[in-house]
C-alpha positions in Angstrom: -16.0 38.2 6.2 -19.7 37.2 6.7 -20.8 33.8 5.4 -24.4 33.3 4.5 -26.3 30.1 3.8 -29.1 29.6 1.4 -32.2 27.5 2.4 -30.9 24.6 0.4 -27.5 24.7 2.2 -29.2 25.0 5.6 -31.3 22.0 4.8 -28.2 20.0 3.8 -26.5 20.9 7.0 -29.5 19.8 9.1 -29.5 16.5 7.2 -25.7 16.1 7.9 -26.1 16.5 11.7 -27.6 13.1 12.4 -25.2 11.5 9.9 -22.2 13.0 11.7 -23.6 11.9 15.1 -24.0 8.4 13.8 -20.4 8.4 12.5 -19.0 9.8 15.8 -20.9 7.2 17.8 -19.7 4.4 15.5 -16.1 5.5 16.0 -15.8 4.2 19.6 -12.6 2.0 19.4 -13.5 0.0 22.4 -17.1 -0.9 21.5 -16.2 -4.6 20.6 -14.5 -5.3 24.0 -16.0 -7.3 26.9 -16.9 -5.6 30.1 -13.7 -6.8 31.9 -11.3 -5.9 29.0 -9.4 -2.7 28.6 -8.2 -1.3 25.2 -4.5 -0.3 25.4 -4.8 3.4 24.4 -1.4 4.8 25.1 2.1 3.9 26.4 3.7 7.0 28.0 7.3 7.1 29.1 8.2 9.4 32.0 11.9 10.0 32.6 13.1 11.4 35.9 16.8 12.5 35.8 17.5 11.3 32.2 16.9 12.6 28.7 17.4 9.4 26.6 15.8 8.9 23.2 12.2 8.2 24.0 11.5 6.4 20.7 14.2 3.9 21.6 12.6 3.2 25.0 9.2 3.0 23.4 10.5 0.3 21.0 11.3 -1.9 24.0 7.7 -1.9 25.3 6.4 -5.4 25.0 2.7 -4.5 24.3 2.0 -2.0 21.5 -1.1 0.0 20.9 -3.1 -0.1 17.7 -1.6 1.7 14.8 -2.4 5.4 14.5 -2.8 6.4 10.9 -2.9 10.0 11.8 -2.3 11.9 15.0 -5.2 10.4 17.0 -7.1 8.2 14.6 -6.8 4.4 14.5 -8.2 3.8 11.1 -7.4 0.1 10.9 -9.0 -0.5 14.3 -12.2 1.2 13.1 -12.2 -0.9 10.0 -11.9 -4.0 12.2 -14.8 -2.9 14.4 -17.1 -2.6 11.4 -17.3 -6.3 11.5 -20.0 -7.2 14.2 -19.1 -10.5 15.8 -22.7 -11.5 16.6 -23.7 -10.7 13.0 -20.7 -12.6 11.7 -21.8 -15.6 13.8 -25.3 -15.5 12.4 -24.2 -15.1 8.8 -21.6 -17.9 9.1 -24.2 -20.2 10.6 -26.4 -19.6 7.6 -23.6 -19.8 5.1 -22.2 -23.0 6.7 -25.6 -24.7 6.5 -26.0 -23.7 2.8 -22.4 -24.9 2.2 -23.1 -28.3 3.9 -26.2 -28.8 1.7 -24.2 -28.1 -1.5 -21.3 -30.3 -0.5 -23.6 -33.1 0.5 -25.1 -33.0 -3.0 -21.7 -33.0 -4.6 -20.6 -35.9 -2.4 -23.6 -38.0 -3.5 -22.9 -37.1 -7.2 -19.2 -38.2 -6.7 -20.3 -41.5 -5.1 -22.7 -42.2 -7.9 -20.0 -41.5 -10.5 -17.5 -43.8 -8.7 -20.1 -46.6 -8.5 -21.0 -46.2 -12.2 -17.3 -46.4 -13.1 -17.0 -49.7 -11.2 -20.1 -51.1 -13.0 -18.7 -50.1 -16.4 -15.3 -51.7 -15.5 -16.9 -55.0 -14.5 -19.1 -55.0 -17.7 -16.0 -54.5 -19.8 -17.2 -51.2 -21.3 -14.8 -48.4 -22.1 -14.1 -46.6 -18.9 -14.5 -42.8 -19.2 -12.3 -40.4 -17.4 -13.5 -40.0 -13.8 -14.6 -36.4 -13.2 -15.4 -35.6 -9.5 -16.9 -32.4 -8.3 -14.7 -30.3 -5.9 -16.0 -29.5 -2.5 -16.9 -25.9 -2.2 -14.9 -23.8 0.4 -16.5 -21.3 2.7 -16.0 -17.7 1.6 -15.6 -14.8 4.0 -18.6 -12.8 4.9 -18.5 -9.0 4.8 -17.7 -8.7 8.5 -14.8 -11.1 8.2 -13.4 -9.1 5.3 -13.5 -6.0 7.5 -11.7 -7.8 10.3 -9.0 -9.2 8.0 -8.4 -5.8 6.4 -8.4 -4.1 9.8 -6.5 -4.6 13.1 -7.9 -6.3 16.1 -8.0 -4.2 19.3 -5.0 -4.4 21.5 -6.3 -5.6 24.9 -4.3 -4.7 27.9 -2.2 -7.6 29.3 -0.8 -6.5 32.6 1.6 -9.5 32.8 3.6 -7.9 30.0 4.2 -4.7 32.0 6.7 -6.4 34.4 8.6 -7.8 31.4 8.7 -4.3 29.9 10.0 -2.9 33.2 12.9 -5.4 33.2 13.7 -4.6 29.6 13.8 -0.8 30.3 15.9 -1.4 33.3 18.4 -3.4 31.2 18.4 -0.6 28.6 19.1 2.0 31.3 22.0 -0.1 32.6 23.5 -0.3 29.1 23.2 3.5 28.9 25.2 4.0 32.2 22.3 4.3 34.7 23.3 1.4 36.8 21.0 2.3 39.7 17.9 3.1 37.6 14.5 2.0 38.9 11.4 1.4 36.7 7.8 1.1 37.7 4.5 1.1 35.9 1.0 2.4 36.6 -2.3 2.0 34.7 -4.9 4.7 34.4 -8.2 3.5 32.9 -11.4 5.3 31.7 -14.2 4.2 29.5 -12.7 0.8 28.7 -9.4 2.4 27.7 -6.1 2.1 29.5 -3.1 4.3 29.5 0.1 2.7 30.8 2.7 5.0 32.4 6.3 3.7 32.6 8.1 5.9 35.2 11.9 5.8 35.1 13.9 7.1 38.0 17.3 7.2 36.4 19.3 8.2 39.6 23.0 9.0 39.1 24.6 8.3 35.7 28.0 6.7 35.7 30.6 8.6 33.7 34.1 7.5 32.4 36.7 8.4 35.0 39.6 6.7 33.2 40.2 4.8 30.0 43.2 2.6 29.5 44.5 0.0 27.0 45.8 -3.2 28.6 47.2 -4.5 25.3 50.9 -4.0 26.1 50.7 -6.1 29.3 50.3 -9.2 27.3 52.2 -10.4 24.3 50.1 -9.0 21.4 52.8 -8.5 18.8 52.7 -5.2 17.0 49.0 -4.6 17.0 49.1 -2.2 19.9 51.1 0.3 17.8 48.3 0.6 15.2 45.7 1.0 17.9 47.7 3.7 19.6 48.1 5.4 16.2 44.3 5.8 15.8 43.6 6.7 19.4 43.0 10.4 18.5 39.9 9.3 16.6 38.5 7.4 19.6 34.7 7.7 20.3 35.4 7.3 24.1 36.2 10.4 26.1 36.7 11.0 29.7 33.7 12.5 31.5 31.2 11.0 29.0 28.4 8.9 30.3 29.0 5.2 30.0 27.2 3.7 27.0 27.5 0.1 25.8 26.3 1.0 22.4 29.1 3.5 22.1 31.6 0.8 23.1 30.3 -1.4 20.4 30.8 1.4 17.8 34.3 1.9 19.1 35.0 -1.9 18.5 33.7 -1.5 14.9 35.9 1.6 14.4 39.0 -0.2 15.7 38.3 -3.3 13.7 37.8 -1.3 10.5 41.1 0.5 11.0 43.0 -2.7 11.7 41.6 -4.6 8.8 42.6 -1.7 6.5 46.1 -2.0 8.0 46.8 -5.6 7.0 45.2 -7.5 9.9 43.0 -9.7 7.6 41.8 -12.2 10.1 40.9 -9.7 12.8 37.3 -9.1 13.9 35.5 -7.1 16.6 34.9 -10.2 18.8 38.6 -10.1 19.7 38.1 -6.7 21.4 36.7 -6.8 24.9 36.1 -4.3 27.8 36.3 -4.5 31.5 35.2 -1.8 34.0 35.4 -1.1 37.7 33.0 1.0 39.7 34.4 0.4 43.2 36.5 3.5 43.5 33.7 6.1 43.6 30.0 6.2 43.1 29.0 7.5 39.7 32.6 7.0 38.3 33.8 4.1 36.1 37.3 3.0 35.2 37.3 1.4 31.7 39.9 -1.0 30.3 40.2 -2.3 26.8 42.1 -5.4 25.8 42.4 -7.8 22.8 42.3 -11.6 22.8 45.0 -13.4 21.0 44.1 -16.0 18.4 43.3 -19.3 19.9 44.3 -22.5 18.1 44.7 -26.2 19.2 48.0 -28.0 19.2 47.1 -31.4 17.7 50.1 -33.1 19.3 50.1 -31.8 22.8 46.3 -31.3 22.8 46.7 -27.8 24.3 45.4 -24.3 23.4 48.0 -22.1 21.8 47.7 -18.3 21.9 49.1 -16.5 18.8 49.5 -12.8 18.3 47.6 -11.2 15.4 49.7 -10.9 12.3 49.8 -8.3 9.5 49.4 -9.7 6.0 50.5 -8.7 2.6 49.0 -9.8 -0.7 51.2 -12.2 -2.6 49.3 -13.0 -5.8 45.9 -12.2 -7.3 44.2 -14.9 -9.5 41.1 -13.9 -11.5 38.9 -16.6 -13.0 37.1 -14.6 -15.7 34.5 -17.2 -16.8 34.2 -19.4 -13.7 31.4 -22.0 -13.8 30.6 -23.8 -10.6 28.8 -26.5 -12.5 31.9 -27.8 -14.2 34.0 -30.2 -12.3 37.8 -30.0 -12.6 37.9 -27.5 -15.4 41.0 -26.8 -17.4 42.1 -23.1 -17.5 44.5 -21.2 -19.7 46.6 -18.5 -17.9 47.5 -15.0 -18.9 49.5 -12.5 -16.8 48.7 -8.9 -17.1 50.2 -6.1 -14.9 51.1 -8.6 -12.2 47.6 -10.1 -12.2 47.0 -13.8 -13.2 44.0 -14.3 -15.5 42.5 -17.8 -15.8 40.0 -18.6 -18.5 38.3 -21.5 -20.3 38.3 -21.7 -24.1 38.6 -18.0 -24.7 39.0 -14.8 -22.8 35.6 -13.1 -22.6 36.8 -9.7 -21.4 39.9 -7.5 -21.9 42.3 -7.8 -19.0 42.7 -4.1 -18.9 39.0 -3.6 -18.0 39.3 -5.8 -14.9 42.8 -4.5 -14.0 41.5 -0.9 -13.7 38.9 -2.1 -11.2 41.3 -4.0 -8.9 42.0 -1.4 -6.1 44.4 -3.7 -4.3 47.6 -5.0 -5.8 50.3 -7.7 -5.1 52.9 -6.6 -2.6 50.5 -4.3 -0.7 49.3 -4.8 2.8 45.8 -6.2 2.9 43.2 -3.4 3.0 39.6 -4.4 3.5 38.2 -1.1 2.2 40.1 -1.5 -1.1 38.7 -5.1 -1.4 35.2 -3.9 -0.9 35.8 -1.1 -3.5 37.1 -3.6 -6.0 34.0 -5.8 -5.4 31.7 -2.9 -5.9 33.5 -1.7 -9.1 33.4 -5.2 -10.6 29.7 -5.5 -9.8 28.9 -2.2 -11.5 30.1 -3.6 -14.8 26.9 -5.7 -14.9 28.7 -8.6 -16.5 28.8 -11.1 -13.7 25.9 -12.8 -11.9 28.2 -14.1 -9.1 31.4 -12.5 -7.8 33.3 -14.4 -5.1 36.4 -13.0 -3.6 38.4 -15.1 -1.1 41.8 -14.7 0.7 43.8 -17.7 1.9 47.3 -18.2 3.2 49.8 -18.5 0.3 51.3 -21.9 0.6 53.6 -21.4 -2.5 55.9 -19.1 -0.5 57.9 -19.4 2.7 56.5 -16.1 3.9 53.8 -16.9 6.6 52.4 -13.4 6.4 51.4 -13.6 2.7 47.9 -14.0 1.3 46.7 -15.3 -2.1 43.6 -13.6 -3.5 41.2 -15.7 -5.5 38.5 -13.9 -7.5 35.9 -16.1 -9.2 33.7 -14.2 -11.8 30.7 -16.1 -13.1 29.5 -14.3 -16.2 25.8 -13.5 -17.0 24.2 -13.3 -20.4 25.6 -10.4 -22.4 23.2 -10.3 -25.4 19.5 -9.7 -24.8 16.4 -9.1 -26.8 13.4 -7.7 -24.9 9.9 -6.5 -25.7 8.3 -4.2 -23.2 5.0 -2.4 -22.7 4.2 0.2 -20.1 1.8 2.9 -19.0 3.2 6.4 -19.5 2.6 9.9 -18.0 4.0 13.0 -19.6 3.0 16.0 -17.4 -0.7 15.3 -17.0 -1.2 13.2 -20.2 -1.5 9.4 -19.8 -0.7 6.9 -22.4 0.7 3.5 -23.4 3.9 2.6 -25.1 5.7 -0.5 -26.3 9.4 -0.9 -27.1 11.7 -3.4 -28.7 15.3 -3.4 -27.4 18.4 -5.2 -28.6 21.3 -4.9 -26.2 24.9 -6.2 -25.8 26.5 -5.6 -22.4 30.1 -6.4 -23.5 30.8 -4.7 -26.8 34.4 -5.2 -28.0 35.0 -7.2 -24.8 35.3 -3.8 -23.0 32.1 -4.0 -20.9 30.6 -1.3 -23.1 26.8 -1.5 -23.2 25.4 -1.0 -26.7 21.6 -0.7 -27.2 19.3 -0.3 -30.2 15.7 0.4 -29.4 12.4 1.3 -31.2 9.6 2.8 -29.1 6.1 3.6 -30.2 3.3 5.1 -28.1 -0.1 6.6 -27.9 -1.0 9.5 -25.5 -4.1 11.5 -24.6 -2.7 15.0 -25.0 -4.6 18.2 -24.3 -4.3 20.4 -27.4 -3.2 24.0 -27.4 -6.6 25.2 -28.7 -8.4 23.1 -26.1 -9.7 25.0 -23.0 -10.9 24.1 -19.6 -14.5 24.8 -20.8 -14.4 22.4 -23.8 -12.2 19.8 -22.1 -13.9 16.4 -22.3 -11.5 14.6 -20.0 -13.9 14.6 -17.1 -11.1 15.8 -14.8 -9.3 12.5 -15.1 -6.0 13.9 -16.5 -7.0 13.2 -20.1 -7.6 9.5 -19.5 -11.2 9.6 -20.7 -10.3 11.4 -23.9 -9.2 9.5 -27.0 -5.5 8.8 -27.7 -4.7 11.7 -30.0 -0.9 11.7 -30.1 1.3 9.1 -31.9 5.0 8.9 -31.1 7.7 6.8 -32.7 11.3 7.0 -31.6 14.3 4.9 -32.7 17.4 5.3 -30.5 20.9 4.0 -30.3 23.2 4.4 -27.3 26.5 3.4 -25.8 27.4 3.2 -22.1 31.1 3.2 -21.5 32.3 2.2 -18.0 34.9 5.0 -17.8 35.7 8.6 -18.8 35.7 9.2 -22.5 37.4 12.6 -22.0 39.5 13.1 -18.9 41.1 16.6 -18.8 42.6 16.4 -15.3 44.0 13.8 -12.9 41.7 15.0 -10.2 39.0 12.8 -11.8 41.1 9.8 -10.9 39.7 10.0 -7.4 36.3 8.9 -8.5 35.9 5.1 -8.6 32.7 4.6 -10.6 32.4 7.0 -13.6 30.7 6.1 -16.8 29.9 7.8 -20.1 26.7 7.7 -22.0 26.4 8.6 -25.7 23.0 8.5 -27.5 21.5 9.6 -30.8 17.8 9.5 -31.5 15.0 10.6 -33.7 11.5 11.3 -32.3 8.4 11.6 -34.5 5.3 13.1 -32.8 2.0 13.5 -34.6 -0.3 15.6 -32.4 -3.7 17.2 -33.2 -2.1 20.7 -33.3 1.0 19.9 -35.3 3.6 17.3 -36.3 7.1 17.6 -34.7 10.4 16.0 -35.5 13.2 16.0 -33.0 16.7 14.9 -34.0 19.1 14.8 -31.1 22.7 13.8 -30.1 23.5 13.7 -26.4 26.5 12.7 -24.3 27.0 12.7 -20.6 29.5 11.7 -17.9 28.0 10.3 -14.7 30.0 10.0 -11.5 28.2 7.7 -9.0 30.4 7.1 -6.0 27.6 5.5 -4.1 23.8 5.3 -4.4 23.5 8.5 -2.4 25.6 10.8 -4.5 25.3 11.3 -8.3 27.1 14.0 -10.2 26.2 14.3 -13.9 27.8 16.4 -16.6 25.8 16.6 -19.9 27.9 17.7 -22.8 26.6 20.3 -25.2 23.8 18.3 -26.8 22.5 19.0 -30.3 18.7 18.9 -30.8 17.0 20.0 -34.0 13.2 20.6 -33.5 11.2 20.9 -36.6 7.4 21.8 -36.4 5.2 21.5 -39.4 1.7 20.4 -40.6 0.1 22.8 -38.1 -3.7 22.5 -37.8 -5.8 25.5 -38.9 -7.2 26.0 -35.4 -3.7 26.0 -34.0 -2.5 28.7 -36.5 -5.6 30.7 -35.9 -5.0 30.8 -32.2 -1.3 31.7 -32.6 -1.9 34.4 -35.2 -5.1 35.7 -33.5 -3.5 36.3 -30.2 -0.5 38.1 -31.8 1.5 36.6 -28.9 5.2 36.6 -29.6 5.8 34.6 -26.4 3.5 31.8 -27.4 4.6 31.9 -31.0 8.3 31.7 -30.1 7.6 28.6 -28.0 6.5 26.7 -31.2 9.1 27.9 -33.8 11.6 25.6 -35.4 14.8 25.9 -33.4 18.0 24.2 -32.5 19.1 23.6 -28.9 22.8 23.1 -28.0 22.5 22.8 -24.3 25.1 21.7 -21.6 24.1 21.1 -18.0 25.5 19.9 -14.7 23.4 18.3 -12.0 24.0 16.9 -8.5 21.7 14.5 -6.8 21.8 13.5 -3.1 19.7 11.1 -1.1 20.1 9.2 2.2 17.2 6.9 1.5 17.8 3.2 2.2 15.5 0.4 1.5 13.6 -1.2 4.4 15.0 1.2 7.0 12.7 3.2 9.2 14.4 6.6 9.2 13.9 10.1 8.1 15.1 10.7 4.6 16.4 13.7 2.7 16.6 14.2 -1.1 18.0 17.1 -3.0 18.7 17.7 -6.7 20.1 20.8 -8.4 20.8 21.5 -12.0 22.4 24.3 -14.0 21.9 24.4 -17.8 22.9 26.8 -20.5 22.3 26.7 -24.3 23.6 28.7 -27.2 26.0 31.0 -25.4 29.2 29.6 -27.0 27.4 29.5 -30.4 26.3 33.1 -30.2 29.8 34.2 -29.1 31.3 32.3 -32.0 29.0 33.8 -34.6 29.7 37.3 -33.2 33.5 36.8 -33.3 33.3 35.5 -36.9 31.3 38.6 -38.0 28.4 36.4 -39.3 25.3 38.1 -40.5 22.2 37.7 -38.3 18.6 37.4 -39.6 16.0 40.1 -39.5 15.3 39.5 -35.8 19.0 39.9 -35.0 19.4 36.1 -34.4 21.9 33.7 -35.8 20.9 30.5 -37.6 22.3 27.0 -38.2 20.9 25.3 -41.3 18.4 28.1 -41.7 17.1 27.4 -38.2 17.4 29.7 -35.2 19.1 28.2 -32.2 18.0 28.8 -28.6 20.0 30.7 -26.1 19.2 30.7 -22.4 20.4 30.0 -18.9 18.3 27.8 -16.6 18.7 26.5 -13.0 16.4 24.3 -10.8 16.5 23.1 -7.2 14.3 20.2 -5.8 14.5 19.5 -2.1 12.4 16.8 -0.3 12.2 15.6 3.3 10.5 12.3 4.2 9.6 11.8 7.9 8.8 8.2 8.4 6.6 6.5 11.0 5.6 2.9 11.3 2.4 3.1 9.3 2.5 6.7 8.0 4.8 9.2 6.3 5.0 13.0 6.2 6.6 14.4 3.0 7.6 18.0 2.4 8.9 19.4 -0.9 10.3 22.7 -2.1 10.9 23.2 -5.8 12.3 26.4 -7.4 13.5 27.1 -10.9 14.4 30.0 -13.2 15.3 30.3 -16.8 16.3 33.4 -18.7 15.9 33.6 -22.5 18.9 35.4 -24.0 19.6 37.4 -27.2 19.3 34.7 -29.9 15.9 33.4 -28.7 14.9 36.2 -26.4 11.1 36.0 -26.5 10.7 32.8 -24.6 12.3 29.6 -23.4 11.7 26.7 -25.9 8.5 25.0 -25.1 10.1 21.8 -23.8 12.4 23.8 -21.5 9.8 26.2 -20.1 8.1 25.8 -16.7 4.4 25.1 -16.2 2.2 25.0 -13.1 -0.5 22.5 -12.1 -0.8 18.8 -13.1 -0.6 15.5 -11.3 2.9 16.1 -9.9 2.6 19.8 -9.1 -0.2 21.9 -7.7 -2.9 19.3 -8.2 -5.9 21.7 -7.8 -5.1 23.1 -11.3 -4.8 21.1 -14.5 -1.4 21.2 -16.2 -0.6 24.5 -18.0 -3.7 26.3 -16.6 -2.1 28.1 -13.7 -0.4 31.5 -14.0 1.8 33.1 -15.0 1.5 35.2 -11.9 -1.9 36.9 -11.5 -2.7 36.7 -15.2 -6.3 35.7 -15.9 -7.1 33.9 -19.2 -10.9 33.9 -19.7 -10.5 31.0 -22.2 -8.5 28.9 -19.7 -6.5 27.3 -22.5 -3.7 24.7 -21.8 -0.9 26.9 -22.9 0.4 28.6 -19.8 4.2 28.5 -19.5 6.7 30.7 -17.7 10.3 31.4 -17.0 10.2 31.0 -13.2 8.5 28.4 -11.0 8.2 28.1 -7.2 6.3 25.4 -5.4 5.9 24.0 -1.9 4.1 20.7 -1.2 3.2 18.9 2.0 1.6 15.4 2.1 0.6 12.9 4.8 0.5 9.3 3.7 -1.1 6.6 5.9 -2.0 3.0 5.6 -5.7 2.1 5.2 -5.2 -1.6 4.5 -2.2 -3.6 3.4 -2.3 -2.5 -0.2 -4.2 0.8 0.0 -2.9 4.1 1.3 -4.7 7.3 2.1 -3.3 10.8 1.8 -3.9 14.4 2.8 -2.0 17.1 0.9 -1.6 20.8 0.3 0.2 22.4 -2.6 1.2 26.0 -3.1 3.1 27.9 -5.8 3.0 29.5 -9.2 4.9 30.3 -12.4 6.0 33.7 -13.6 7.6 35.5 -16.6 11.0 37.1 -16.2 10.1 40.0 -18.5 7.0 42.0 -18.6 4.5 41.0 -21.3 1.6 43.4 -22.3 -0.5 40.4 -23.3 -0.1 38.7 -19.9 -1.0 41.4 -17.4 0.7 40.9 -14.1 2.4 37.8 -15.4 5.9 38.8 -14.7 7.6 38.4 -11.3 7.7 41.4 -8.9 8.7 40.9 -5.2 6.2 43.4 -3.8 3.3 42.1 -5.9 4.0 38.4 -6.3 5.0 37.3 -2.8 2.9 36.1 -1.2 -0.2 37.4 -3.0 0.4 35.4 -6.2 1.1 32.1 -4.5 -1.8 29.7 -5.5 -3.0 27.3 -2.8 -4.8 24.0 -3.2 -5.5 21.0 -1.0 -7.2 17.7 -1.0 -7.3 14.0 -0.2 -5.9 11.0 -2.1 -6.0 7.3 -2.4 -3.1 5.1 -3.5 -3.3 1.4 -4.6 0.0 -0.4 -4.4 -0.1 -3.2 -7.0 3.6 -4.2 -6.4 4.7 -3.6 -10.0 3.3 0.0 -10.0 1.2 2.3 -7.9 -2.1 3.9 -9.1 -2.9 7.2 -7.5 -6.3 9.1 -7.2 -6.1 12.6 -5.9 -9.1 14.9 -5.3 -7.9 18.5 -5.1 -9.7 21.8 -4.5 -8.3 25.3 -5.2 -8.4 27.3 -2.0 -6.7 30.5 -3.1 -6.6 31.6 -6.8 -4.2 34.5 -7.6 -5.8 35.1 -11.0 -8.9 36.8 -9.7 -9.4 40.2 -8.0 -7.1 40.8 -5.0 -9.9 41.0 -2.4 -11.8 37.8 -3.5 -9.1 35.2 -4.1 -10.2 32.8 -1.3 -12.8 30.2 -2.0 -14.8 31.0 1.2 -18.2 32.6 0.6 -18.1 32.1 -3.2 -21.2 31.4 -5.2 -21.6 28.1 -7.2 -20.9 30.0 -10.4 -17.6 31.4 -9.1 -16.6 28.0 -7.8 -17.3 26.5 -11.2 -15.2 29.2 -12.9 -12.3 29.7 -10.5 -12.3 27.0 -7.9 -13.4 23.9 -9.8 -12.3 20.7 -8.0 -10.0 18.3 -9.8 -9.9 14.5 -9.8 -6.4 13.5 -10.8 -5.3 10.1 -11.9 -1.6 9.4 -11.6 1.0 6.6 -11.7 3.4 6.5 -8.8 3.9 9.1 -6.0 3.9 12.8 -7.0 7.3 13.2 -5.3 
């Protein structure tokens, strides 16, 4: 392809050359250094004879380089260098002189006021309130603002190199390289220094033998339990010696023993000894356990006692414990071998707490069961403090028996809140407010009851609106007037257990809860008015924050559309489009779905994260089967109706997978989304509008506005916001990096499209076909972004440009070489405003 430039473009390029040269010259990271200083450019680890984790070794290095926002660009350092020290000194000298003059005047004014006050006091006049002027504080000049927002250059300090060598040598020793040697060398050029840390690992020491020394001393019965778990040991003969692995083995043994009744055991009782005298490169490893040390108060000697295995004697639960009350009086109730203590009245049914106590009287102490019980009690949300303690039971002669004391300090159960928030539905921004009345302990069964009323305004794009007459200025509708009113009352119950349990296999799950809700939603939009009546129920199984399994019962939703605008009806009728018309018919949805969500994200941990969510949904299939078996009469379209309203029938599935690769000051995010929905007999023309897929928008392919992309290679000359489909595929990649403390930058690329399942004569090439659609109908866009983290929410600006548009002719879908007119029509840049990250 040959690219040609007009005179105007050539002139612009000529003007850009000196600007680019200036920017490149200004990007010298070492330009603020003295002649005898070196900027630490790189720390490079060279391993000879070992293949240990380089990132772990790098974390040991005492002196770090400046933060790289991207591969080889130190943005914060360049921001710091924008502050010229000489100019800062001159400006501060001028500012300080001006500040001194102002403060001197204020000082004189204050002195005069104090003298006048003294005169008035002596004269017996009424003394007025003394008002003194505050001294002005110096403000930062522009250069100092750059320096505080940026990062000062890391100047090489060679004295830290030897400390790093010693730390690396110690690390190698812990990893089994007892004879490792470490040296450093510095290579400098143009005021920059690269430090090489060269590691000669030499021979690694491997485990020749591993023995337990426990039976040689009197350790009671503990050695039997250690021998029983020996098969799961992390230490194997022939493995390289690793102190970190030994520590993991101590943790494993401690966990197993504490789950077997050894309540007072901890990993500090386990110790290792090793011998390397037999053969070079071989190590004999021995593991032993200290007995419990105690002092004999009479003989003033140390007594060594073997570790004991304990059972649980009694469990005392204080249901409304209050640490502020001294010497409270409690009433006692025994339920299922648990003793409940309460003041005045019992605030929760004993059965609710009993079901969450995973350890029982008479059982051996099991620390995992204790942690599970603590977690399940916390999940009730009724207690602000939960304290669980175990002490020797002095009420029995059995020395190996524990008494469990559980103190539950309740939180407020009844709340009334008023909230306001910014909203985003697809690409439409808005505001909403809500009033919520909640009770977290209905019927004393930890059932959460909630009644809410929500009202909101949104700037929605209408169906008859097109990209040509869109007045939103590419800011996702924020500049357009709020044209949609929404009012929604809702009632809900959250039950901390199964409502229906059809198999005992569900007993395995420790944290299920059931949600039931009914709501009415009134929407007054420019195109139409819509009423949605719905009843929903779901069962959520949340074993831990990383795994969520959700079953949504067959919901019932009645969607009623009326008061259509003339323009809306003209567009629907004028197009004679059954697909579009079906999306806006009155209908009933009776859908059931199951979804599974997994994530290994942990707060404040620097690690690579994975997120996945899959859903499977069906609607109307059982209803259709029931009508057919009952020989009911369908309507003229062959569809069955409930309350004179056609119900939807479809099957839909989605998969959303994300991978987050985290670095210290940057993050790479990759996402793949795929979904397909098949409309079936009773509503065969299209998926319901709220269940259909669409492309583009602030959280999808950002180079296209929401509902303007696709389906497939279909070209709509009006570019209306009504594009939906039955299939969606999308791939996203984004690099996020710190600019300053509360501002992030981003580079991103989005690819994908939507398609129809069935061929549609009004949407040419809109249906999916392997040979035609992949990869030729995959739209591609890219751009840059800015994110402002305001703690309570994140504001996002993304500038996106379409690079490949599948809606135009096959041989001219790329943006390269296009005229200004073609760019305006098919490759128009988008400025997207969003709240929160796109994914």
